[in-house]
PQR file of N, CA, C, O and H, with PARSE charges and radii, in Angstrom:
ATOM      1  N   UNK A   1      48.417 103.043 107.187 -0.4000 1.5000
ATOM      2  CA  UNK A   1      48.463 104.315 108.231 -0.0000 2.0000
ATOM      3  C   UNK A   1      47.945 104.718 109.416  0.5500 1.7000
ATOM      4  O   UNK A   1      48.425 105.671 110.030 -0.5500 1.4000
ATOM      5  N   UNK A   2      46.665 103.861 109.948 -0.4000 1.5000
ATOM      6  CA  UNK A   2      46.176 103.454 111.218 -0.0000 2.0000
ATOM      7  C   UNK A   2      46.833 102.147 111.743  0.5500 1.7000
ATOM      8  O   UNK A   2      46.149 101.759 112.690 -0.5500 1.4000
ATOM      9  H   UNK A   2      46.274 103.087 109.450  0.4000 1.0000
ATOM     10  N   UNK A   3      47.771 101.395 111.543 -0.4000 1.5000
ATOM     11  CA  UNK A   3      47.687 100.265 112.334 -0.0000 2.0000
ATOM     12  C   UNK A   3      46.611  99.660 113.326  0.5500 1.7000
ATOM     13  O   UNK A   3      46.082  98.549 113.316 -0.5500 1.4000
ATOM     14  H   UNK A   3      48.327 101.710 110.773  0.4000 1.0000
ATOM     15  N   UNK A   4      46.424 100.910 114.330 -0.4000 1.5000
ATOM     16  CA  UNK A   4      45.334 100.720 115.456 -0.0000 2.0000
ATOM     17  C   UNK A   4      44.317 100.390 115.142  0.5500 1.7000
ATOM     18  O   UNK A   4      43.709  99.456 115.665 -0.5500 1.4000
ATOM     19  H   UNK A   4      46.853 101.813 114.338  0.4000 1.0000
ATOM     20  N   UNK A   5      43.834 101.213 114.048 -0.4000 1.5000
ATOM     21  CA  UNK A   5      42.384 101.127 113.582 -0.0000 2.0000
ATOM     22  C   UNK A   5      41.923  99.725 112.830  0.5500 1.7000
ATOM     23  O   UNK A   5      40.724  99.517 112.648 -0.5500 1.4000
ATOM     24  H   UNK A   5      44.328 101.971 113.623  0.4000 1.0000
ATOM     25  N   UNK A   6      42.850  98.843 112.433 -0.4000 1.5000
ATOM     26  CA  UNK A   6      42.208  97.146 112.151 -0.0000 2.0000
ATOM     27  C   UNK A   6      42.813  96.237 112.959  0.5500 1.7000
ATOM     28  O   UNK A   6      43.971  95.934 113.248 -0.5500 1.4000
ATOM     29  H   UNK A   6      43.824  99.012 112.581  0.4000 1.0000
ATOM     30  N   UNK A   7      41.344  95.765 113.339 -0.4000 1.5000
ATOM     31  CA  UNK A   7      40.957  94.647 113.945 -0.0000 2.0000
ATOM     32  C   UNK A   7      42.213  93.434 114.061  0.5500 1.7000
ATOM     33  O   UNK A   7      42.993  92.877 114.834 -0.5500 1.4000
ATOM     34  H   UNK A   7      40.404  96.011 113.104  0.4000 1.0000
ATOM     35  N   UNK A   8      41.902  93.485 113.137 -0.4000 1.5000
ATOM     36  CA  UNK A   8      42.826  91.949 112.457 -0.0000 2.0000
ATOM     37  C   UNK A   8      44.005  92.206 111.889  0.5500 1.7000
ATOM     38  O   UNK A   8      44.460  93.298 111.547 -0.5500 1.4000
ATOM     39  H   UNK A   8      41.269  93.937 112.509  0.4000 1.0000
ATOM     40  N   UNK A   9      44.632  90.791 111.778 -0.4000 1.5000
ATOM     41  CA  UNK A   9      46.540  90.849 111.723 -0.0000 2.0000
ATOM     42  C   UNK A   9      46.519  90.280 109.827  0.5500 1.7000
ATOM     43  O   UNK A   9      45.741  89.999 108.916 -0.5500 1.4000
ATOM     44  H   UNK A   9      44.262  89.904 112.056  0.4000 1.0000
ATOM     45  N   UNK A  10      47.296  90.340 110.001 -0.4000 1.5000
ATOM     46  CA  UNK A  10      47.670  90.175 108.125 -0.0000 2.0000
ATOM     47  C   UNK A  10      47.589  87.954 107.888  0.5500 1.7000
ATOM     48  O   UNK A  10      47.933  87.273 106.922 -0.5500 1.4000
ATOM     49  H   UNK A  10      47.929  90.568 110.742  0.4000 1.0000
ATOM     50  N   UNK A  11      47.071  87.584 109.074 -0.4000 1.5000
ATOM     51  CA  UNK A  11      47.290  86.192 109.179 -0.0000 2.0000
ATOM     52  C   UNK A  11      45.495  86.200 108.716  0.5500 1.7000
ATOM     53  O   UNK A  11      45.124  85.456 107.808 -0.5500 1.4000
ATOM     54  H   UNK A  11      46.792  88.138 109.859  0.4000 1.0000
ATOM     55  N   UNK A  12      44.608  87.009 109.363 -0.4000 1.5000
ATOM     56  CA  UNK A  12      43.420  86.535 109.556 -0.0000 2.0000
ATOM     57  C   UNK A  12      43.092  86.761 107.612  0.5500 1.7000
ATOM     58  O   UNK A  12      42.265  85.937 107.220 -0.5500 1.4000
ATOM     59  H   UNK A  12      44.909  87.613 110.100  0.4000 1.0000
ATOM     60  N   UNK A  13      43.589  87.656 106.551 -0.4000 1.5000
ATOM     61  CA  UNK A  13      43.474  88.248 105.627 -0.0000 2.0000
ATOM     62  C   UNK A  13      44.003  86.920 104.527  0.5500 1.7000
ATOM     63  O   UNK A  13      43.592  86.772 103.376 -0.5500 1.4000
ATOM     64  H   UNK A  13      44.260  88.325 106.869  0.4000 1.0000
ATOM     65  N   UNK A  14      44.903  86.135 105.161 -0.4000 1.5000
ATOM     66  CA  UNK A  14      45.771  85.403 104.132 -0.0000 2.0000
ATOM     67  C   UNK A  14      45.055  83.762 104.798  0.5500 1.7000
ATOM     68  O   UNK A  14      45.736  82.916 104.219 -0.5500 1.4000
ATOM     69  H   UNK A  14      45.237  86.256 106.096  0.4000 1.0000
ATOM     70  N   UNK A  15      43.936  82.941 105.798 -0.4000 1.5000
ATOM     71  CA  UNK A  15      43.510  82.423 105.905 -0.0000 2.0000
ATOM     72  C   UNK A  15      42.015  82.728 105.341  0.5500 1.7000
ATOM     73  O   UNK A  15      41.362  81.700 105.524 -0.5500 1.4000
ATOM     74  H   UNK A  15      43.383  83.628 106.269  0.4000 1.0000
ATOM     75  N   UNK A  16      41.244  83.685 104.756 -0.4000 1.5000
ATOM     76  CA  UNK A  16      40.330  84.377 104.405 -0.0000 2.0000
ATOM     77  C   UNK A  16      40.418  84.059 103.328  0.5500 1.7000
ATOM     78  O   UNK A  16      39.526  83.439 102.748 -0.5500 1.4000
ATOM     79  H   UNK A  16      41.774  84.520 104.607  0.4000 1.0000
ATOM     80  N   UNK A  17      41.882  84.520 102.620 -0.4000 1.5000
ATOM     81  CA  UNK A  17      41.656  83.859 101.054 -0.0000 2.0000
ATOM     82  C   UNK A  17      41.895  82.512 100.770  0.5500 1.7000
ATOM     83  O   UNK A  17      41.558  81.961  99.723 -0.5500 1.4000
ATOM     84  H   UNK A  17      42.606  85.023 103.091  0.4000 1.0000
ATOM     85  N   UNK A  18      42.543  81.923 101.808 -0.4000 1.5000
ATOM     86  CA  UNK A  18      42.895  80.271 101.490 -0.0000 2.0000
ATOM     87  C   UNK A  18      41.238  79.847 101.682  0.5500 1.7000
ATOM     88  O   UNK A  18      40.890  78.876 101.009 -0.5500 1.4000
ATOM     89  H   UNK A  18      42.817  82.370 102.659  0.4000 1.0000
ATOM     90  N   UNK A  19      40.717  80.166 102.108 -0.4000 1.5000
ATOM     91  CA  UNK A  19      39.566  79.274 102.771 -0.0000 2.0000
ATOM     92  C   UNK A  19      38.418  79.861 101.424  0.5500 1.7000
ATOM     93  O   UNK A  19      37.379  79.247 101.182 -0.5500 1.4000
ATOM     94  H   UNK A  19      41.000  80.955 102.655  0.4000 1.0000
ATOM     95  N   UNK A  20      38.742  80.844 100.826 -0.4000 1.5000
ATOM     96  CA  UNK A  20      37.598  81.410  99.725 -0.0000 2.0000
ATOM     97  C   UNK A  20      38.051  80.373  98.711  0.5500 1.7000
ATOM     98  O   UNK A  20      37.205  80.124  97.852 -0.5500 1.4000
ATOM     99  H   UNK A  20      39.586  81.343 101.023  0.4000 1.0000
ATOM    100  N   UNK A  21      39.474  79.558  98.602 -0.4000 1.5000
ATOM    101  CA  UNK A  21      39.653  78.640  97.510 -0.0000 2.0000
ATOM    102  C   UNK A  21      39.411  77.341  97.852  0.5500 1.7000
ATOM    103  O   UNK A  21      39.442  76.591  96.876 -0.5500 1.4000
ATOM    104  H   UNK A  21      40.161  79.761  99.300  0.4000 1.0000
ATOM    105  N   UNK A  22      39.140  76.723  99.076 -0.4000 1.5000
ATOM    106  CA  UNK A  22      39.742  75.220  99.567 -0.0000 2.0000
ATOM    107  C   UNK A  22      38.501  74.580  99.514  0.5500 1.7000
ATOM    108  O   UNK A  22      38.297  73.396  99.783 -0.5500 1.4000
ATOM    109  H   UNK A  22      39.115  77.332  99.869  0.4000 1.0000
ATOM    110  N   UNK A  23      37.695  75.395  99.162 -0.4000 1.5000
ATOM    111  CA  UNK A  23      36.089  74.420  98.584 -0.0000 2.0000
ATOM    112  C   UNK A  23      34.957  74.076  99.856  0.5500 1.7000
ATOM    113  O   UNK A  23      33.757  73.975  99.601 -0.5500 1.4000
ATOM    114  H   UNK A  23      37.861  76.357  98.944  0.4000 1.0000
ATOM    115  N   UNK A  24      35.777  73.828 101.953 -0.4000 1.5000
ATOM    116  CA  UNK A  24      35.386  73.627 102.242 -0.0000 2.0000
ATOM    117  C   UNK A  24      34.492  74.205 103.108  0.5500 1.7000
ATOM    118  O   UNK A  24      33.943  73.598 104.027 -0.5500 1.4000
ATOM    119  H   UNK A  24      36.752  73.910 102.160  0.4000 1.0000
ATOM    120  N   UNK A  25      34.280  75.734 102.752 -0.4000 1.5000
ATOM    121  CA  UNK A  25      34.312  76.716 103.264 -0.0000 2.0000
ATOM    122  C   UNK A  25      32.695  76.969 102.513  0.5500 1.7000
ATOM    123  O   UNK A  25      32.776  77.868 101.676 -0.5500 1.4000
ATOM    124  H   UNK A  25      34.726  76.227 102.005  0.4000 1.0000
ATOM    125  N   UNK A  26      31.388  76.431 102.619 -0.4000 1.5000
ATOM    126  CA  UNK A  26      30.148  77.316 101.517 -0.0000 2.0000
ATOM    127  C   UNK A  26      29.926  79.227 101.828  0.5500 1.7000
ATOM    128  O   UNK A  26      28.873  79.794 101.536 -0.5500 1.4000
ATOM    129  H   UNK A  26      31.323  75.701 103.300  0.4000 1.0000
ATOM    130  N   UNK A  27      30.792  79.753 102.273 -0.4000 1.5000
ATOM    131  CA  UNK A  27      30.306  80.521 102.236 -0.0000 2.0000
ATOM    132  C   UNK A  27      30.445  82.245 101.162  0.5500 1.7000
ATOM    133  O   UNK A  27      29.875  83.334 101.236 -0.5500 1.4000
ATOM    134  H   UNK A  27      31.648  79.293 102.510  0.4000 1.0000
ATOM    135  N   UNK A  28      31.924  81.429  99.903 -0.4000 1.5000
ATOM    136  CA  UNK A  28      31.863  81.745  99.102 -0.0000 2.0000
ATOM    137  C   UNK A  28      31.334  81.017  97.996  0.5500 1.7000
ATOM    138  O   UNK A  28      32.036  81.051  96.985 -0.5500 1.4000
ATOM    139  H   UNK A  28      32.387  80.545  99.843  0.4000 1.0000
ATOM    140  N   UNK A  29      30.202  80.322  97.928 -0.4000 1.5000
ATOM    141  CA  UNK A  29      29.651  79.395  97.219 -0.0000 2.0000
ATOM    142  C   UNK A  29      28.122  80.316  96.472  0.5500 1.7000
ATOM    143  O   UNK A  29      27.186  80.733  97.154 -0.5500 1.4000
ATOM    144  H   UNK A  29      29.632  80.293  98.749  0.4000 1.0000
ATOM    145  N   UNK A  30      28.237  80.448  94.953 -0.4000 1.5000
ATOM    146  CA  UNK A  30      27.085  80.956  94.746 -0.0000 2.0000
ATOM    147  C   UNK A  30      26.966  82.604  94.558  0.5500 1.7000
ATOM    148  O   UNK A  30      27.841  83.423  94.840 -0.5500 1.4000
ATOM    149  H   UNK A  30      28.997  80.110  94.399  0.4000 1.0000
ATOM    150  N   UNK A  31      25.830  82.831  94.083 -0.4000 1.5000
ATOM    151  CA  UNK A  31      25.955  84.392  93.870 -0.0000 2.0000
ATOM    152  C   UNK A  31      24.963  85.376  94.957  0.5500 1.7000
ATOM    153  O   UNK A  31      24.996  86.604  95.036 -0.5500 1.4000
ATOM    154  H   UNK A  31      25.120  82.166  93.854  0.4000 1.0000
ATOM    155  N   UNK A  32      24.176  84.525  95.669 -0.4000 1.5000
ATOM    156  CA  UNK A  32      23.619  84.882  96.916 -0.0000 2.0000
ATOM    157  C   UNK A  32      22.797  83.655  97.525  0.5500 1.7000
ATOM    158  O   UNK A  32      22.754  82.493  97.118 -0.5500 1.4000
ATOM    159  H   UNK A  32      24.149  83.528  95.605  0.4000 1.0000
ATOM    160  N   UNK A  33      22.055  84.341  98.793 -0.4000 1.5000
ATOM    161  CA  UNK A  33      22.361  83.889 100.193 -0.0000 2.0000
ATOM    162  C   UNK A  33      20.948  82.769  99.695  0.5500 1.7000
ATOM    163  O   UNK A  33      20.941  81.607 100.099 -0.5500 1.4000
ATOM    164  H   UNK A  33      22.090  85.284  99.123  0.4000 1.0000
ATOM    165  N   UNK A  34      19.866  83.290  98.829 -0.4000 1.5000
ATOM    166  CA  UNK A  34      18.823  82.593  97.967 -0.0000 2.0000
ATOM    167  C   UNK A  34      19.321  80.711  96.971  0.5500 1.7000
ATOM    168  O   UNK A  34      18.897  79.559  96.879 -0.5500 1.4000
ATOM    169  H   UNK A  34      19.872  84.235  98.501  0.4000 1.0000
ATOM    170  N   UNK A  35      20.346  81.507  96.516 -0.4000 1.5000
ATOM    171  CA  UNK A  35      20.900  80.268  96.114 -0.0000 2.0000
ATOM    172  C   UNK A  35      21.424  79.428  96.934  0.5500 1.7000
ATOM    173  O   UNK A  35      20.726  78.441  96.699 -0.5500 1.4000
ATOM    174  H   UNK A  35      20.691  82.443  96.590  0.4000 1.0000
ATOM    175  N   UNK A  36      22.255  79.069  97.838 -0.4000 1.5000
ATOM    176  CA  UNK A  36      23.170  78.615  99.140 -0.0000 2.0000
ATOM    177  C   UNK A  36      22.046  77.898  99.049  0.5500 1.7000
ATOM    178  O   UNK A  36      21.870  76.840  98.445 -0.5500 1.4000
ATOM    179  H   UNK A  36      22.821  79.870  98.029  0.4000 1.0000
ATOM    180  N   UNK A  37      21.246  78.574  99.725 -0.4000 1.5000
ATOM    181  CA  UNK A  37      19.526  77.988 100.186 -0.0000 2.0000
ATOM    182  C   UNK A  37      19.355  76.955  99.518  0.5500 1.7000
ATOM    183  O   UNK A  37      19.514  75.882 100.100 -0.5500 1.4000
ATOM    184  H   UNK A  37      21.390  79.433 100.216  0.4000 1.0000
ATOM    185  N   UNK A  38      18.934  76.962  97.928 -0.4000 1.5000
ATOM    186  CA  UNK A  38      18.403  75.861  97.241 -0.0000 2.0000
ATOM    187  C   UNK A  38      19.346  74.719  97.139  0.5500 1.7000
ATOM    188  O   UNK A  38      18.841  73.657  96.776 -0.5500 1.4000
ATOM    189  H   UNK A  38      18.804  77.834  97.455  0.4000 1.0000
ATOM    190  N   UNK A  39      20.422  74.732  97.350 -0.4000 1.5000
ATOM    191  CA  UNK A  39      21.453  74.206  96.776 -0.0000 2.0000
ATOM    192  C   UNK A  39      22.263  73.129  98.472  0.5500 1.7000
ATOM    193  O   UNK A  39      22.951  72.112  98.566 -0.5500 1.4000
ATOM    194  H   UNK A  39      20.833  75.595  97.644  0.4000 1.0000
ATOM    195  N   UNK A  40      21.628  74.156  99.532 -0.4000 1.5000
ATOM    196  CA  UNK A  40      21.805  73.525 100.939 -0.0000 2.0000
ATOM    197  C   UNK A  40      23.046  73.539 101.258  0.5500 1.7000
ATOM    198  O   UNK A  40      23.589  72.597 101.835 -0.5500 1.4000
ATOM    199  H   UNK A  40      21.070  74.982  99.456  0.4000 1.0000
ATOM    200  N   UNK A  41      23.824  74.960 100.808 -0.4000 1.5000
ATOM    201  CA  UNK A  41      24.949  75.128 100.789 -0.0000 2.0000
ATOM    202  C   UNK A  41      25.474  74.786 101.923  0.5500 1.7000
ATOM    203  O   UNK A  41      25.975  73.663 101.864 -0.5500 1.4000
ATOM    204  H   UNK A  41      23.382  75.725 100.340  0.4000 1.0000
ATOM    205  N   UNK A  42      25.585  75.403 103.149 -0.4000 1.5000
ATOM    206  CA  UNK A  42      25.286  75.617 104.779 -0.0000 2.0000
ATOM    207  C   UNK A  42      25.190  73.806 105.290  0.5500 1.7000
ATOM    208  O   UNK A  42      25.770  73.311 106.256 -0.5500 1.4000
ATOM    209  H   UNK A  42      25.178  76.315 103.197  0.4000 1.0000
ATOM    210  N   UNK A  43      24.549  73.302 104.594 -0.4000 1.5000
ATOM    211  CA  UNK A  43      24.183  71.978 105.604 -0.0000 2.0000
ATOM    212  C   UNK A  43      24.832  70.845 105.102  0.5500 1.7000
ATOM    213  O   UNK A  43      24.468  69.692 105.335 -0.5500 1.4000
ATOM    214  H   UNK A  43      24.078  73.703 103.809  0.4000 1.0000
ATOM    215  N   UNK A  44      26.402  71.368 103.979 -0.4000 1.5000
ATOM    216  CA  UNK A  44      27.035  70.249 103.664 -0.0000 2.0000
ATOM    217  C   UNK A  44      28.958  70.861 103.339  0.5500 1.7000
ATOM    218  O   UNK A  44      29.937  70.341 102.804 -0.5500 1.4000
ATOM    219  H   UNK A  44      26.698  72.305 103.790  0.4000 1.0000
ATOM    220  N   UNK A  45      28.677  72.194 104.018 -0.4000 1.5000
ATOM    221  CA  UNK A  45      29.858  73.112 104.351 -0.0000 2.0000
ATOM    222  C   UNK A  45      29.617  73.335 105.643  0.5500 1.7000
ATOM    223  O   UNK A  45      28.704  73.074 106.426 -0.5500 1.4000
ATOM    224  H   UNK A  45      27.881  72.616 104.452  0.4000 1.0000
ATOM    225  N   UNK A  46      31.155  74.147 105.706 -0.4000 1.5000
ATOM    226  CA  UNK A  46      31.063  75.224 107.055 -0.0000 2.0000
ATOM    227  C   UNK A  46      31.571  76.552 106.923  0.5500 1.7000
ATOM    228  O   UNK A  46      32.564  76.795 106.238 -0.5500 1.4000
ATOM    229  H   UNK A  46      31.897  74.360 105.070  0.4000 1.0000
ATOM    230  N   UNK A  47      30.754  77.663 107.726 -0.4000 1.5000
ATOM    231  CA  UNK A  47      30.687  78.707 107.453 -0.0000 2.0000
ATOM    232  C   UNK A  47      32.327  79.538 108.046  0.5500 1.7000
ATOM    233  O   UNK A  47      32.674  79.280 109.199 -0.5500 1.4000
ATOM    234  H   UNK A  47      29.948  77.466 108.283  0.4000 1.0000
ATOM    235  N   UNK A  48      32.929  80.179 107.467 -0.4000 1.5000
ATOM    236  CA  UNK A  48      34.205  80.881 107.144 -0.0000 2.0000
ATOM    237  C   UNK A  48      34.591  81.566 108.760  0.5500 1.7000
ATOM    238  O   UNK A  48      35.445  81.575 109.646 -0.5500 1.4000
ATOM    239  H   UNK A  48      32.647  80.388 106.531  0.4000 1.0000
ATOM    240  N   UNK A  49      33.066  82.180 108.303 -0.4000 1.5000
ATOM    241  CA  UNK A  49      32.504  83.363 109.924 -0.0000 2.0000
ATOM    242  C   UNK A  49      32.651  82.470 111.215  0.5500 1.7000
ATOM    243  O   UNK A  49      33.163  82.891 112.253 -0.5500 1.4000
ATOM    244  H   UNK A  49      32.372  82.172 107.583  0.4000 1.0000
ATOM    245  N   UNK A  50      32.158  81.212 111.052 -0.4000 1.5000
ATOM    246  CA  UNK A  50      32.827  80.623 112.297 -0.0000 2.0000
ATOM    247  C   UNK A  50      33.713  80.572 112.963  0.5500 1.7000
ATOM    248  O   UNK A  50      34.081  81.031 114.044 -0.5500 1.4000
ATOM    249  H   UNK A  50      31.742  80.870 110.209  0.4000 1.0000
ATOM    250  N   UNK A  51      34.278  79.546 111.729 -0.4000 1.5000
ATOM    251  CA  UNK A  51      35.498  79.472 111.637 -0.0000 2.0000
ATOM    252  C   UNK A  51      36.535  80.609 112.828  0.5500 1.7000
ATOM    253  O   UNK A  51      36.928  80.468 113.986 -0.5500 1.4000
ATOM    254  H   UNK A  51      33.979  79.173 110.851  0.4000 1.0000
ATOM    255  N   UNK A  52      36.672  81.789 111.715 -0.4000 1.5000
ATOM    256  CA  UNK A  52      37.175  82.678 112.221 -0.0000 2.0000
ATOM    257  C   UNK A  52      37.108  83.317 112.943  0.5500 1.7000
ATOM    258  O   UNK A  52      38.196  83.671 113.396 -0.5500 1.4000
ATOM    259  H   UNK A  52      36.353  81.903 110.774  0.4000 1.0000
ATOM    260  N   UNK A  53      36.043  83.843 113.487 -0.4000 1.5000
ATOM    261  CA  UNK A  53      35.378  83.494 115.228 -0.0000 2.0000
ATOM    262  C   UNK A  53      35.643  82.492 116.218  0.5500 1.7000
ATOM    263  O   UNK A  53      35.575  82.734 117.424 -0.5500 1.4000
ATOM    264  H   UNK A  53      35.159  83.555 113.119  0.4000 1.0000
ATOM    265  N   UNK A  54      35.901  81.532 115.810 -0.4000 1.5000
ATOM    266  CA  UNK A  54      36.027  80.083 117.151 -0.0000 2.0000
ATOM    267  C   UNK A  54      37.683  80.275 117.336  0.5500 1.7000
ATOM    268  O   UNK A  54      38.384  79.513 118.002 -0.5500 1.4000
ATOM    269  H   UNK A  54      35.956  81.336 114.831  0.4000 1.0000
ATOM    270  N   UNK A  55      38.142  81.414 116.631 -0.4000 1.5000
ATOM    271  CA  UNK A  55      40.169  81.348 116.452 -0.0000 2.0000
ATOM    272  C   UNK A  55      40.401  83.132 116.357  0.5500 1.7000
ATOM    273  O   UNK A  55      41.412  83.619 115.851 -0.5500 1.4000
ATOM    274  H   UNK A  55      37.572  82.033 116.090  0.4000 1.0000
ATOM    275  N   UNK A  56      39.415  83.855 116.867 -0.4000 1.5000
ATOM    276  CA  UNK A  56      40.029  84.577 116.671 -0.0000 2.0000
ATOM    277  C   UNK A  56      40.861  85.454 117.495  0.5500 1.7000
ATOM    278  O   UNK A  56      41.104  86.608 117.140 -0.5500 1.4000
ATOM    279  H   UNK A  56      38.594  83.459 117.277  0.4000 1.0000
ATOM    280  N   UNK A  57      41.361  84.890 118.716 -0.4000 1.5000
ATOM    281  CA  UNK A  57      43.015  85.583 119.155 -0.0000 2.0000
ATOM    282  C   UNK A  57      43.844  85.368 118.599  0.5500 1.7000
ATOM    283  O   UNK A  57      44.710  86.175 118.940 -0.5500 1.4000
ATOM    284  H   UNK A  57      41.164  83.953 119.004  0.4000 1.0000
ATOM    285  N   UNK A  58      44.505  84.201 117.267 -0.4000 1.5000
ATOM    286  CA  UNK A  58      45.145  84.353 116.193 -0.0000 2.0000
ATOM    287  C   UNK A  58      45.134  85.169 115.182  0.5500 1.7000
ATOM    288  O   UNK A  58      46.122  85.334 114.467 -0.5500 1.4000
ATOM    289  H   UNK A  58      43.802  83.546 116.990  0.4000 1.0000
ATOM    290  N   UNK A  59      43.923  85.817 115.000 -0.4000 1.5000
ATOM    291  CA  UNK A  59      43.948  86.907 113.975 -0.0000 2.0000
ATOM    292  C   UNK A  59      43.656  88.086 114.712  0.5500 1.7000
ATOM    293  O   UNK A  59      43.275  88.871 113.844 -0.5500 1.4000
ATOM    294  H   UNK A  59      43.121  85.682 115.581  0.4000 1.0000
ATOM    295  N   UNK A  60      43.622  88.552 115.593 -0.4000 1.5000
ATOM    296  CA  UNK A  60      43.634  89.662 116.501 -0.0000 2.0000
ATOM    297  C   UNK A  60      44.860  90.208 115.945  0.5500 1.7000
ATOM    298  O   UNK A  60      45.877  89.546 115.740 -0.5500 1.4000
ATOM    299  H   UNK A  60      43.932  87.914 116.298  0.4000 1.0000
ATOM    300  N   UNK A  61      44.668  91.859 115.633 -0.4000 1.5000
ATOM    301  CA  UNK A  61      46.200  92.262 115.847 -0.0000 2.0000
ATOM    302  C   UNK A  61      46.521  92.646 117.217  0.5500 1.7000
ATOM    303  O   UNK A  61      45.588  92.356 117.965 -0.5500 1.4000
ATOM    304  H   UNK A  61      43.841  92.397 115.799  0.4000 1.0000
ATOM    305  N   UNK A  62      47.552  93.221 117.845 -0.4000 1.5000
ATOM    306  CA  UNK A  62      48.267  93.247 119.168 -0.0000 2.0000
ATOM    307  C   UNK A  62      48.134  94.838 119.019  0.5500 1.7000
ATOM    308  O   UNK A  62      48.194  95.348 120.138 -0.5500 1.4000
ATOM    309  H   UNK A  62      48.310  93.457 117.237  0.4000 1.0000
ATOM    310  N   UNK A  63      48.019  95.520 118.289 -0.4000 1.5000
ATOM    311  CA  UNK A  63      48.256  97.026 117.798 -0.0000 2.0000
ATOM    312  C   UNK A  63      46.614  97.742 117.480  0.5500 1.7000
ATOM    313  O   UNK A  63      46.403  98.876 117.050 -0.5500 1.4000
ATOM    314  H   UNK A  63      47.970  95.106 117.380  0.4000 1.0000
ATOM    315  N   UNK A  64      45.896  97.007 117.731 -0.4000 1.5000
ATOM    316  CA  UNK A  64      44.452  97.690 117.461 -0.0000 2.0000
ATOM    317  C   UNK A  64      43.882  97.931 119.227  0.5500 1.7000
ATOM    318  O   UNK A  64      44.028  97.490 120.366 -0.5500 1.4000
ATOM    319  H   UNK A  64      46.068  96.086 118.080  0.4000 1.0000
ATOM    320  N   UNK A  65      43.086  99.069 118.341 -0.4000 1.5000
ATOM    321  CA  UNK A  65      42.561  99.822 119.265 -0.0000 2.0000
ATOM    322  C   UNK A  65      41.291 100.771 119.326  0.5500 1.7000
ATOM    323  O   UNK A  65      41.234 101.951 118.979 -0.5500 1.4000
ATOM    324  H   UNK A  65      42.967  99.428 117.415  0.4000 1.0000
ATOM    325  N   UNK A  66      40.176  99.886 119.909 -0.4000 1.5000
ATOM    326  CA  UNK A  66      38.840 100.241 119.382 -0.0000 2.0000
ATOM    327  C   UNK A  66      38.526 101.773 119.566  0.5500 1.7000
ATOM    328  O   UNK A  66      37.799 102.256 118.698 -0.5500 1.4000
ATOM    329  H   UNK A  66      40.222  98.927 120.191  0.4000 1.0000
ATOM    330  N   UNK A  67      39.185 103.026 121.069 -0.4000 1.5000
ATOM    331  CA  UNK A  67      39.123 103.889 120.923 -0.0000 2.0000
ATOM    332  C   UNK A  67      39.834 104.813 120.207  0.5500 1.7000
ATOM    333  O   UNK A  67      39.851 106.000 120.531 -0.5500 1.4000
ATOM    334  H   UNK A  67      39.776 102.633 121.775  0.4000 1.0000
ATOM    335  N   UNK A  68      40.550 104.281 119.058 -0.4000 1.5000
ATOM    336  CA  UNK A  68      41.564 105.237 118.343 -0.0000 2.0000
ATOM    337  C   UNK A  68      40.528 105.376 116.933  0.5500 1.7000
ATOM    338  O   UNK A  68      40.483 106.346 116.175 -0.5500 1.4000
ATOM    339  H   UNK A  68      40.537 103.316 118.795  0.4000 1.0000
ATOM    340  N   UNK A  69      39.843 104.290 116.851 -0.4000 1.5000
ATOM    341  CA  UNK A  69      38.895 104.476 115.369 -0.0000 2.0000
ATOM    342  C   UNK A  69      37.762 105.502 115.441  0.5500 1.7000
ATOM    343  O   UNK A  69      37.204 105.762 114.375 -0.5500 1.4000
ATOM    344  H   UNK A  69      39.879 103.502 117.466  0.4000 1.0000
ATOM    345  N   UNK A  70      37.266 106.236 116.761 -0.4000 1.5000
ATOM    346  CA  UNK A  70      35.795 107.059 116.701 -0.0000 2.0000
ATOM    347  C   UNK A  70      36.159 108.096 116.592  0.5500 1.7000
ATOM    348  O   UNK A  70      37.138 108.518 117.208 -0.5500 1.4000
ATOM    349  H   UNK A  70      37.720 106.024 117.627  0.4000 1.0000
ATOM    350  N   UNK A  71      35.437 108.814 115.742 -0.4000 1.5000
ATOM    351  CA  UNK A  71      36.447 110.098 115.780 -0.0000 2.0000
ATOM    352  C   UNK A  71      36.395 110.346 114.542  0.5500 1.7000
ATOM    353  O   UNK A  71      35.601 111.196 114.138 -0.5500 1.4000
ATOM    354  H   UNK A  71      34.641 108.471 115.242  0.4000 1.0000
ATOM    355  N   UNK A  72      37.383 109.529 113.505 -0.4000 1.5000
ATOM    356  CA  UNK A  72      37.857 109.628 112.665 -0.0000 2.0000
ATOM    357  C   UNK A  72      37.477 109.725 111.414  0.5500 1.7000
ATOM    358  O   UNK A  72      36.820 108.946 110.723 -0.5500 1.4000
ATOM    359  H   UNK A  72      38.028 108.838 113.833  0.4000 1.0000
ATOM    360  N   UNK A  73      37.985 110.838 111.157 -0.4000 1.5000
ATOM    361  CA  UNK A  73      37.102 110.743 108.673 -0.0000 2.0000
ATOM    362  C   UNK A  73      37.302 109.789 108.723  0.5500 1.7000
ATOM    363  O   UNK A  73      37.896 109.290 109.679 -0.5500 1.4000
ATOM    364  H   UNK A  73      38.518 111.471 111.719  0.4000 1.0000
ATOM    365  N   UNK A  74      36.852 109.084 107.621 -0.4000 1.5000
ATOM    366  CA  UNK A  74      36.874 108.389 106.934 -0.0000 2.0000
ATOM    367  C   UNK A  74      37.050 108.710 105.491  0.5500 1.7000
ATOM    368  O   UNK A  74      37.073 107.807 104.656 -0.5500 1.4000
ATOM    369  H   UNK A  74      36.370 109.490 106.845  0.4000 1.0000
TER
END
């Protein structure tokens, strides 16, 4: 309904789903941060968010406009 209100494109969502299932990223392993720390998940895997942030330009929607999201009812 408001394509300019969502910062990321569909490639972002597709990549996020793919990363969820590929096992290379510890972000989605275990049920809590405590469990991830106990088995040192982040020492053995990569963070999904670091990867997505590093490649932000390819995931940003060209229609996104931060000013259009202010003041809208959610």
